[in-house]
VEXMI-898600 format. One record per residue: residue number from 1; chain; x, y, z of N, C-alpha, C, O, CB in turn. Coordinates in Angstrom, 2 decimals. Glycine has a CB too. Layout:
// residues N
[pt NUM A [X Y Z] [X Y Z] [X Y Z] [X Y Z] [X Y Z]];
...
// end
This chain:
// residues 98
[pt 1 A [116.13 37.68 126.39] [115.92 37.50 124.96] [114.51 36.99 124.68] [113.88 37.36 123.68] [116.97 36.53 124.38]];
[pt 2 A [114.04 36.16 125.54] [112.70 35.60 125.37] [111.65 36.70 125.51] [110.63 36.68 124.82] [112.45 34.48 126.39]];
[pt 3 A [111.93 37.67 126.43] [110.98 38.77 126.61] [110.90 39.62 125.35] [109.83 40.05 124.92] [111.39 39.64 127.82]];
[pt 4 A [112.07 39.84 124.76] [112.12 40.66 123.55] [111.36 39.99 122.41] [110.62 40.65 121.67] [113.59 40.92 123.12]];
[pt 5 A [111.54 38.68 122.30] [110.86 37.95 121.23] [109.35 37.96 121.46] [108.58 38.09 120.51] [111.39 36.50 121.14]];
[pt 6 A [108.93 37.82 122.70] [107.50 37.83 123.02] [106.91 39.21 122.70] [105.80 39.31 122.19] [107.28 37.48 124.53]];
[pt 7 A [107.68 40.25 122.99] [107.19 41.62 122.71] [107.03 41.83 121.20] [106.05 42.42 120.75] [108.17 42.68 123.28]];
[pt 8 A [108.02 41.32 120.42] [107.95 41.45 118.96] [106.73 40.70 118.42] [106.04 41.21 117.54] [109.25 40.92 118.31]];
[pt 9 A [106.47 39.50 118.94] [105.32 38.73 118.47] [104.01 39.45 118.81] [103.05 39.45 118.03] [105.32 37.31 119.09]];
[pt 10 A [103.99 40.07 120.01] [102.80 40.80 120.44] [102.54 41.99 119.51] [101.40 42.26 119.12] [102.95 41.28 121.90]];
[pt 11 A [103.61 42.68 119.16] [103.48 43.84 118.26] [103.00 43.39 116.88] [102.16 44.04 116.27] [104.82 44.59 118.14]];
[pt 12 A [103.55 42.29 116.39] [103.17 41.78 115.08] [101.70 41.37 115.10] [100.98 41.63 114.13] [104.06 40.59 114.67]];
[pt 13 A [101.24 40.74 116.17] [99.84 40.31 116.27] [98.93 41.54 116.29] [97.86 41.54 115.67] [99.62 39.44 117.53]];
[pt 14 A [99.35 42.59 117.00] [98.53 43.81 117.07] [98.43 44.45 115.69] [97.36 44.92 115.29] [99.13 44.81 118.09]];
[pt 15 A [99.55 44.46 114.97] [99.53 45.05 113.61] [98.61 44.26 112.69] [97.87 44.84 111.91] [100.96 45.09 113.02]];
[pt 16 A [98.67 42.92 112.79] [97.82 42.10 111.93] [96.34 42.32 112.25] [95.51 42.36 111.35] [98.18 40.61 112.09]];
[pt 17 A [96.03 42.46 113.54] [94.63 42.69 113.94] [94.16 44.03 113.39] [93.03 44.16 112.93] [94.47 42.64 115.49]];
[pt 18 A [95.04 45.04 113.46] [94.68 46.36 112.95] [94.47 46.30 111.44] [93.53 46.90 110.91] [95.79 47.40 113.29]];
[pt 19 A [95.34 45.57 110.75] [95.20 45.44 109.30] [93.87 44.76 108.95] [93.19 45.19 108.02] [96.38 44.63 108.71]];
[pt 20 A [93.50 43.70 109.70] [92.25 43.00 109.43] [91.07 43.94 109.66] [90.07 43.88 108.94] [92.11 41.73 110.33]];
[pt 21 A [91.18 44.80 110.68] [90.10 45.74 110.97] [89.91 46.72 109.81] [88.78 47.03 109.42] [90.40 46.52 112.29]];
[pt 22 A [91.02 47.19 109.25] [90.94 48.12 108.11] [90.37 47.43 106.88] [89.62 48.03 106.11] [92.32 48.70 107.79]];
[pt 23 A [90.74 46.14 106.69] [90.24 45.42 105.52] [88.75 45.16 105.64] [88.03 45.17 104.64] [91.00 44.10 105.33]];
[pt 24 A [88.28 44.92 106.86] [86.86 44.64 107.06] [86.02 45.91 106.86] [84.90 45.83 106.37] [86.63 44.06 108.46]];
[pt 25 A [86.56 47.07 107.25] [85.84 48.34 107.13] [86.68 49.34 106.32] [87.30 50.24 106.88] [85.51 48.93 108.54]];
[pt 26 A [86.69 49.15 105.02] [87.52 50.09 104.24] [86.92 51.50 104.28] [85.71 51.67 104.38] [87.67 49.61 102.77]];
[pt 27 A [87.78 52.47 104.19] [87.31 53.86 104.17] [86.53 54.09 102.88] [86.95 53.63 101.82] [88.51 54.87 104.28]];
[pt 28 A [85.41 54.78 102.95] [84.64 55.00 101.72] [85.45 55.83 100.73] [86.11 56.80 101.11] [83.29 55.71 102.03]];
[pt 29 A [85.41 55.45 99.50] [86.16 56.20 98.49] [85.16 56.92 97.60] [84.34 56.30 96.93] [87.10 55.26 97.65]];
[pt 30 A [85.26 58.24 97.62] [84.37 59.06 96.80] [85.13 59.50 95.56] [86.29 59.90 95.65] [83.84 60.28 97.59]];
[pt 31 A [84.48 59.44 94.42] [85.17 59.99 93.24] [85.34 61.50 93.41] [84.44 62.20 93.89] [84.38 59.66 91.93]];
[pt 32 A [86.46 61.96 93.03] [86.76 63.38 93.20] [85.87 64.25 92.33] [85.65 63.95 91.16] [88.23 63.66 92.87]];
[pt 33 A [85.36 65.32 92.91] [84.55 66.31 92.21] [83.39 65.69 91.43] [83.05 66.13 90.33] [85.43 67.11 91.26]];
[pt 34 A [82.79 64.64 92.01] [81.72 63.99 91.28] [80.41 64.75 91.39] [79.55 64.63 90.51] [81.53 62.57 91.78]];
[pt 35 A [80.25 65.52 92.45] [79.00 66.27 92.59] [79.30 67.66 93.13] [80.37 67.94 93.66] [78.01 65.52 93.52]];
[pt 36 A [78.32 68.51 92.97] [78.48 69.88 93.44] [78.55 69.89 94.96] [78.00 69.00 95.61] [77.30 70.79 92.94]];
[pt 37 A [79.22 70.86 95.53] [79.30 70.90 97.00] [77.90 71.08 97.59] [77.02 71.69 96.97] [80.24 72.05 97.46]];
[pt 38 A [77.71 70.55 98.79] [76.39 70.58 99.41] [75.95 72.00 99.72] [74.76 72.31 99.62] [76.38 69.74 100.69]];
[pt 39 A [76.87 72.88 100.09] [76.51 74.25 100.48] [76.99 75.22 99.42] [78.16 75.21 99.05] [77.09 74.62 101.86]];
[pt 40 A [76.10 76.04 98.97] [76.49 77.06 98.00] [76.36 78.42 98.66] [75.39 78.69 99.37] [75.62 76.98 96.71]];
[pt 41 A [77.33 79.27 98.42] [77.30 80.62 98.99] [76.24 81.41 98.24] [76.31 81.51 97.01] [78.71 81.32 98.90]];
[pt 42 A [75.28 81.98 98.95] [74.23 82.73 98.25] [74.79 84.05 97.71] [75.77 84.59 98.23] [73.05 83.01 99.19]];
[pt 43 A [74.15 84.53 96.67] [74.56 85.82 96.10] [74.21 86.91 97.10] [73.25 86.76 97.85] [73.86 86.09 94.71]];
[pt 44 A [74.98 88.00 97.14] [74.67 89.06 98.11] [73.28 89.64 97.85] [72.90 89.88 96.71] [75.73 90.17 98.04]];
[pt 45 A [72.54 89.85 98.92] [71.16 90.31 98.78] [71.10 91.80 98.46] [70.19 92.24 97.76] [70.37 90.04 100.06]];
[pt 46 A [72.07 92.58 98.96] [72.03 94.03 98.77] [73.06 94.45 97.75] [74.23 94.08 97.84] [72.27 94.76 100.11]];
[pt 47 A [72.63 95.22 96.79] [73.56 95.75 95.80] [73.63 97.25 95.96] [72.60 97.90 96.14] [73.14 95.36 94.35]];
[pt 48 A [74.81 97.81 95.90] [74.99 99.25 96.03] [74.48 99.90 94.75] [74.93 99.56 93.66] [76.49 99.62 96.30]];
[pt 49 A [73.54 100.86 94.88] [73.02 101.50 93.67] [74.06 102.42 93.04] [74.96 102.92 93.73] [71.74 102.29 93.98]];
[pt 50 A [73.93 102.64 91.77] [74.84 103.56 91.08] [74.54 104.97 91.56] [73.39 105.27 91.90] [74.69 103.45 89.51]];
[pt 51 A [75.53 105.87 91.59] [75.27 107.23 92.05] [74.25 107.92 91.15] [74.31 107.81 89.93] [76.58 108.04 92.10]];
[pt 52 A [73.30 108.63 91.78] [72.22 109.26 91.02] [72.71 110.53 90.33] [72.26 110.84 89.23] [71.04 109.58 91.93]];
[pt 53 A [73.61 111.27 90.97] [74.07 112.55 90.42] [75.45 112.40 89.83] [76.35 111.83 90.45] [74.07 113.65 91.50]];
[pt 54 A [75.59 112.90 88.65] [76.92 112.91 88.04] [77.23 114.34 87.63] [76.45 114.96 86.91] [77.01 111.92 86.81]];
[pt 55 A [78.35 114.84 88.09] [78.71 116.22 87.79] [78.99 116.36 86.30] [79.62 115.50 85.70] [79.96 116.66 88.62]];
[pt 56 A [78.51 117.46 85.70] [78.78 117.65 84.27] [80.25 117.98 84.03] [80.95 118.45 84.93] [77.88 118.76 83.69]];
[pt 57 A [80.68 117.74 82.83] [82.07 118.07 82.49] [82.22 119.59 82.50] [81.29 120.29 82.08] [82.47 117.47 81.10]];
[pt 58 A [83.34 120.12 82.96] [83.50 121.58 83.00] [83.47 122.16 81.59] [84.07 121.62 80.66] [84.81 121.97 83.70]];
[pt 59 A [82.74 123.29 81.43] [82.63 123.89 80.10] [83.81 124.82 79.81] [84.17 125.02 78.66] [81.30 124.66 79.97]];
[pt 60 A [84.40 125.38 80.87] [85.52 126.30 80.67] [86.81 125.52 80.74] [87.04 124.74 81.67] [85.52 127.44 81.71]];
[pt 61 A [87.64 125.73 79.77] [88.94 125.08 79.80] [90.01 126.15 79.78] [90.03 127.01 78.90] [89.11 124.10 78.61]];
[pt 62 A [90.89 126.09 80.74] [91.95 127.08 80.83] [92.92 126.86 79.67] [93.29 125.73 79.37] [92.69 126.99 82.20]];
[pt 63 A [93.35 127.95 79.02] [94.28 127.76 77.90] [95.61 127.21 78.41] [96.03 127.47 79.54] [94.50 129.09 77.14]];
[pt 64 A [96.24 126.46 77.56] [97.53 125.88 77.94] [98.55 127.00 78.13] [98.56 127.98 77.39] [98.02 124.87 76.87]];
[pt 65 A [99.40 126.84 79.12] [100.41 127.86 79.40] [101.44 127.88 78.28] [101.93 126.84 77.85] [101.10 127.60 80.77]];
[pt 66 A [101.74 129.07 77.83] [102.76 129.21 76.79] [103.84 130.14 77.32] [103.56 131.24 77.78] [102.15 129.76 75.46]];
[pt 67 A [105.06 129.70 77.24] [106.20 130.48 77.70] [106.34 131.70 76.79] [106.34 131.54 75.56] [107.53 129.62 77.71]];
[pt 68 A [106.47 132.91 77.36] [106.65 134.07 76.49] [108.00 133.99 75.76] [108.99 133.49 76.30] [106.56 135.39 77.31]];
[pt 69 A [108.01 134.49 74.54] [109.25 134.45 73.75] [110.30 135.32 74.44] [109.98 136.38 74.99] [109.00 134.94 72.28]];
[pt 70 A [111.53 134.88 74.41] [112.61 135.62 75.07] [112.92 136.89 74.29] [113.05 136.87 73.06] [113.89 134.75 75.21]];
[pt 71 A [113.03 137.97 75.02] [113.38 139.24 74.39] [114.60 139.78 75.12] [114.57 139.99 76.33] [112.18 140.26 74.44]];
[pt 72 A [115.65 140.00 74.38] [116.88 140.52 74.99] [116.63 141.95 75.46] [115.90 142.70 74.81] [118.08 140.48 73.98]];
[pt 73 A [117.22 142.33 76.60] [117.02 143.70 77.07] [117.63 144.70 76.08] [118.64 144.43 75.43] [117.63 143.89 78.47]];
[pt 74 A [116.98 145.86 76.00] [117.49 146.91 75.09] [118.85 147.38 75.58] [119.08 147.46 76.79] [116.49 148.12 74.99]];
[pt 75 A [119.76 147.69 74.66] [121.08 148.16 75.10] [120.95 149.50 75.83] [120.09 150.32 75.50] [122.05 148.29 73.88]];
[pt 76 A [121.81 149.69 76.81] [121.78 150.93 77.60] [122.16 152.11 76.69] [123.04 151.97 75.85] [122.74 150.85 78.83]];
[pt 77 A [121.51 153.24 76.87] [121.86 154.39 76.02] [123.27 154.90 76.34] [123.75 154.80 77.47] [120.83 155.54 76.21]];
[pt 78 A [123.91 155.44 75.31] [125.28 155.97 75.52] [125.19 157.19 76.42] [124.30 158.03 76.25] [125.97 156.33 74.14]];
[pt 79 A [126.10 157.32 77.38] [126.05 158.48 78.28] [126.34 159.77 77.52] [127.23 159.83 76.68] [127.05 158.31 79.44]];
[pt 80 A [125.57 160.80 77.83] [125.79 162.09 77.16] [126.98 162.83 77.79] [127.60 163.66 77.13] [124.52 162.96 77.24]];
[pt 81 A [127.27 162.55 79.01] [128.38 163.21 79.69] [129.43 162.17 79.98] [129.13 161.12 80.55] [127.92 163.92 81.01]];
[pt 82 A [130.66 162.44 79.59] [131.73 161.49 79.83] [132.70 162.09 80.84] [133.18 163.21 80.67] [132.45 161.12 78.52]];
[pt 83 A [132.98 161.33 81.87] [133.93 161.76 82.89] [135.32 161.74 82.27] [135.67 160.79 81.58] [133.87 160.83 84.17]];
[pt 84 A [136.13 162.78 82.50] [137.50 162.76 81.96] [138.32 161.66 82.62] [138.08 161.29 83.77] [138.18 164.13 82.14]];
[pt 85 A [139.28 161.18 81.89] [140.09 160.07 82.38] [140.90 160.48 83.60] [141.20 159.63 84.45] [141.00 159.57 81.29]];
[pt 86 A [141.29 161.79 83.71] [142.15 162.18 84.83] [141.38 162.47 86.10] [141.99 162.80 87.12] [142.95 163.39 84.45]];
[pt 87 A [140.05 162.35 86.06] [139.29 162.41 87.28] [138.81 163.79 87.68] [138.14 163.90 88.71] [140.07 161.87 88.36]];
[pt 88 A [139.09 164.82 86.95] [138.63 166.15 87.32] [137.38 166.51 86.57] [136.68 165.63 86.07] [139.70 167.18 87.07]];
[pt 89 A [137.08 167.78 86.47] [135.94 168.27 85.74] [136.29 168.33 84.27] [137.46 168.44 83.91] [135.49 169.65 86.26]];
[pt 90 A [135.25 168.26 83.42] [135.52 168.33 81.99] [135.70 169.78 81.53] [136.11 170.04 80.40] [134.39 167.66 81.20]];
[pt 91 A [135.40 170.71 82.41] [135.56 172.14 82.06] [137.01 172.53 82.29] [137.47 172.55 83.43] [134.59 173.04 82.92]];
[pt 92 A [137.75 172.85 81.21] [139.17 173.19 81.40] [139.37 174.47 82.22] [140.45 174.66 82.78] [139.85 173.33 80.05]];
[pt 93 A [138.39 175.33 82.29] [138.52 176.57 83.05] [138.57 176.29 84.56] [139.21 177.03 85.31] [137.35 177.52 82.74]];
[pt 94 A [137.90 175.23 84.99] [137.85 174.98 86.42] [139.05 174.16 86.90] [139.18 173.90 88.10] [136.57 174.26 86.77]];
[pt 95 A [139.91 173.77 85.99] [141.08 173.00 86.40] [142.03 173.90 87.17] [142.23 175.05 86.79] [141.79 172.37 85.17]];
[pt 96 A [142.62 173.42 88.23] [143.62 174.23 88.95] [144.86 174.44 88.10] [145.25 173.55 87.35] [144.00 173.57 90.29]];
[pt 97 A [145.45 175.54 88.21] [146.68 175.81 87.47] [147.84 175.35 88.34] [147.97 175.83 89.46] [146.81 177.33 87.10]];
[pt 98 A [148.63 174.49 87.90] [149.73 174.02 88.69] [151.00 174.63 88.24] [152.05 174.34 88.80] [149.82 172.55 88.65]];
// end
């Protein structure tokens, strides 16, 4: 127990000595943003020149596409020759006599 107490006293003494050291040499306190930064980034020395040639606007303009108007197909012409319904020739003379 005596060793523990001696260790605690030693630690306390070390802390007090450290505190006194900090009080004797306080960290310098600078006001925030009080002056400009010491180093300034220089402006770039080389600037890219603007392009010398500019293409002219095209003079020809293609007309806008227009869908052709729908035109229904013409009706098919009526057949001039009509096949008989019974499937033979329309000439009654050529019909077989049954």
